[in-house]
C-alpha positions in Angstrom: -19.2 10.3 32.6 -19.8 13.9 30.5 -19.1 13.8 27.1 -16.3 14.9 25.8 -15.7 19.1 25.7 -13.6 20.4 22.7 -11.8 23.8 23.6 -10.9 25.7 20.6 -10.2 29.0 19.1 -11.8 28.7 15.7 -14.1 26.0 14.1 -13.8 22.4 15.2 -14.6 19.9 12.8 -17.4 17.8 12.7 -17.5 14.8 11.0 -13.7 16.5 9.6 -15.6 16.8 6.4 -15.8 20.8 5.9 -13.9 21.6 9.0 -11.6 25.3 8.9 -10.1 27.4 11.2 -7.3 26.6 13.4 -6.0 23.2 15.3 -8.1 22.7 18.9 -6.2 24.4 21.5 -7.5 21.8 24.2 -9.2 18.7 24.4 -10.4 17.8 28.0 -12.7 14.7 29.4 -13.9 15.0 33.3 -16.2 13.5 35.5 -17.7 14.4 38.7 -15.4 11.9 40.2 -12.0 12.6 38.2 -10.3 14.6 35.6 -8.6 12.7 33.3 -5.0 14.2 31.5 -4.8 14.3 27.8 -2.8 11.2 28.0 -5.5 9.4 29.7 -7.9 10.2 27.4 -5.7 9.4 24.0 -5.0 6.1 26.0 -8.8 5.1 26.3 -9.6 6.0 23.2 -7.0 4.0 21.7 -7.9 0.9 23.8 -11.7 1.5 22.7 -11.0 1.0 18.9 -8.9 -0.9 16.4 -9.3 2.2 14.1 -8.0 5.8 13.7 -11.0 7.8 14.6 -11.9 11.8 14.3 -11.1 11.7 18.3 -7.8 10.6 17.7 -7.1 13.5 15.0 -8.5 15.8 17.8 -6.2 14.5 20.1 -3.4 14.8 17.9 -3.8 18.0 17.2 -4.6 19.4 20.6 -1.0 18.6 20.9 -0.3 21.1 18.2 2.6 19.6 16.5 0.1 18.5 13.6 -0.6 22.1 13.1 2.8 23.2 12.0 3.0 24.8 8.8 4.6 22.3 6.2 4.4 21.4 2.3 1.9 19.2 1.7 0.3 17.4 -1.2 -3.1 18.1 -0.7 -5.5 20.8 -1.7 -9.0 21.9 -1.0 -10.2 19.4 -3.8 -8.7 16.3 -1.6 -11.0 13.9 -0.2 -8.9 11.6 1.8 -10.0 8.2 3.1 -7.9 6.8 6.2 -8.2 3.4 7.3 -5.1 3.0 10.0 -4.7 1.6 13.2 -4.4 4.0 16.4 -0.6 3.8 16.3 -0.1 5.7 13.4 -2.7 8.6 14.5 0.0 11.0 15.0 1.1 10.1 11.4 -2.0 10.7 10.0 -3.0 13.7 12.0 0.3 15.6 10.4 -1.1 14.5 7.2 -4.4 15.1 7.5 -4.5 18.6 9.2 -3.0 20.4 5.9 -6.4 18.7 4.0 -8.7 20.4 6.7 -6.7 23.4 6.6 -7.1 23.9 2.9 -11.1 23.0 3.0 -10.8 19.8 1.9 -12.2 16.6 3.3 -10.8 13.6 6.0 -12.8 10.5 6.5 -11.7 8.0 8.9 -12.9 4.3 7.9 -15.1 2.2 10.1 -12.3 -0.9 9.8 -9.2 -1.7 8.5 -11.0 -4.6 6.5 -10.4 -4.1 2.9 -14.1 -5.2 1.8 -14.9 -2.0 4.3 -12.0 0.3 2.7 -13.2 -0.2 -0.9 -16.9 0.3 0.1 -15.8 3.2 1.8 -13.6 4.2 -1.3 -16.9 4.1 -3.2 -19.4 5.9 -0.3 -16.9 8.8 0.1 -15.5 9.4 -3.6 -12.1 9.6 -2.2 -9.4 10.9 -4.2 -6.6 9.7 -1.7 -6.5 7.0 0.5 -4.0 5.9 3.2 -3.9 2.6 4.8 -1.4 0.5 6.6 1.5 -0.8 3.7 0.2 -4.4 3.9 -3.4 -3.7 3.3 -2.6 -2.7 -0.4 -1.8 -6.6 -1.1 -5.5 -7.8 -0.6 -6.9 -4.8 -2.1 -5.0 -5.6 -5.2 -6.2 -8.8 -5.0 -10.0 -7.9 -4.8 -9.0 -5.5 -8.1 -7.5 -8.5 -9.6 -10.6 -10.5 -9.1 -12.6 -7.8 -10.8 -10.5 -7.6 -13.6 -10.5 -11.8 -14.3 -14.6 -11.4 -13.9 -15.1 -8.3 -15.5 -15.4 -7.7 -19.1 -12.8 -9.0 -21.5 -11.8 -5.9 -23.0 -10.7 -4.5 -19.5 -8.8 -7.0 -18.7 -7.1 -6.5 -22.4 -6.6 -3.2 -21.7 -5.1 -3.9 -18.4 -2.4 -6.4 -20.0 -1.5 -3.4 -22.6 -0.9 -1.0 -19.9 1.4 -4.0 -18.3 3.7 -3.6 -21.5 3.1 0.2 -21.6 5.7 1.8 -19.3 5.3 5.3 -21.1 1.9 6.1 -19.9 1.4 8.9 -17.3 -1.0 8.1 -14.2 -3.6 10.1 -15.6 -4.1 8.3 -18.7 -3.7 4.7 -17.1 -6.9 5.6 -15.0 -8.7 7.2 -18.2 -7.7 3.8 -20.1 -9.4 1.8 -17.0 -12.9 3.3 -16.2 -15.1 0.4 -15.3 -12.2 -0.5 -12.7 -12.0 3.0 -11.2 -15.6 3.2 -10.8 -15.3 0.4 -8.6 -13.0 2.6 -6.6 -14.9 5.4 -6.6 -13.7 6.9 -10.1 -12.1 9.8 -8.0 -9.3 7.9 -6.3 -5.5 9.3 -7.7 -3.3 8.3 -5.2 -2.6 5.7 -2.4 -0.7 6.2 0.7 0.7 4.0 3.0 2.1 4.1 6.7 4.4 1.6 8.2 5.8 -1.1 6.3 5.8 -0.6 2.7 3.8 -3.0 0.6 5.7 -5.6 -1.6 7.1 -4.6 -5.0 4.3 -6.5 -7.0 1.8 -4.9 -4.9 3.2 -1.2 -6.0 3.7 -2.4 -9.2 0.0 -3.4 -9.9 -1.5 -0.2 -8.6 1.4 2.2 -10.5 0.1 0.2 -13.7 -3.4 1.0 -13.1 -2.8 4.6 -12.4 -2.7 4.5 -8.9 0.9 5.6 -7.5 1.9 4.5 -4.3 3.6 7.0 -1.9 4.6 7.0 2.1 3.0 9.0 3.9 5.2 11.7 5.8 
């Protein structure tokens, strides 16, 4: 089967790291034996992977709905790391397009496994992370282990932040530099798709300076 061909009126995203221009007008996949419809291509991609890939986003943008003008919390400084199953591709594409349009970067994680997600946070130095709501809990536990085994002064600062309800998110992150360095030093916001994270997890991240917001 021939490689995927992208028809567009502007420059297409490569790895979606430096993409600009309008959304793709069409995405087609064909071979000498058969021509596949957009829906068939989307189904084949969804069955071939357990995590959203750049190809999922291209397919969603080809439908043009994700490229409609909308208010966005993202800017050219945004580096968005996404670790979502394919059923959230349309939802992610709608949020990711404004990032690409403003000159930001979108990275698709290799898997939704918490350890991989944390590794890629460091590698990409992402400012924003979007995952399933239930994935935030194991990420939280990973951070709690880092706090428990790290310098006692960091744990003491964290305990102090538990009682401090007036400090803003940026000040909280500044108070825990070692913890945030472990996440790549740039992360400022957590986004979730699907069911929300449990209240304890949301509270934990809020207290370390990482507000949790719903995607879309």
